[in-house]
N, C-alpha and C positions, 0 to 999 in steps of 0.2 A: 337842410333839405326838408325836414318834417314841417318846419314853420312855413316854408314856401308852398308845400302841398296843401296846407290848411289855408294859407293866405289867398290862394287863387279863388276857390269857391267863396270865401269870405268877402273878397273884393267884389265879386258879382252881386252879392247881397247888399253890400254897402253902396254900390252904384245904383241899384234899384231903389234903395231906401232914401239915400241922401242926394243923389245926383252925382254926375261925374266930376264936377269941379270941387265940390266939398269932399268927395271921396278921395280925390288926389291929395287934398290938404290933410285928410285924416291919416293918410299913410305916413305922415311925418311923425305921428305919435309913437308907433312901434319902432320906427327907425331911431328916433332920438332916445327913447327909453332903452333900446337895445345897446346903442353905442355908449350911453352913460354907464350901463351895467358892465359892459366889457371894459370900459376905460377905468372905472373905479372899483371893479370887482376884486375882492380880496380872497375869494375862495372859488372852488370849482363850480359850485352850484350857480353862483351869480354869472359866471362866464357862460355856462350852458344856457341859462335863461336869457342872457343877452343875445346869444347867437340865435336862439329860437325867435325872439322878438324881431331881430333884424331880418331873419328869413321870412317871418310873417309879413313884414313890410315889403320885402322884395316880391313875394307872391301876390300881394295886393296890387302893387304898382305894375307888375308885369301884365296884369289883366286890365287895369284901368287905363294905362297909357295908350295901347293900341285902340281901345274903344274911343278915347278922347280924340284921337287923330282923325278918325273917319266920320265922326258925328258932326254935322253942321249945326251951327247955332244961328 
């Protein structure tokens, strides 16, 4: 939840700086890193960090996807 709360505003900044298409591709980075940390994590710290990064990706994507749907190219 904390990662998603940070990911929303961060997603808005990423859209403004990189554009919506590249911003949507950038969300794959925290998703992938988070799931790798969860999958291969051997201690509690890695699991929490993985959940944080996954939440960050969810927060970014939840802002980027609706913006991408209504913007005409």
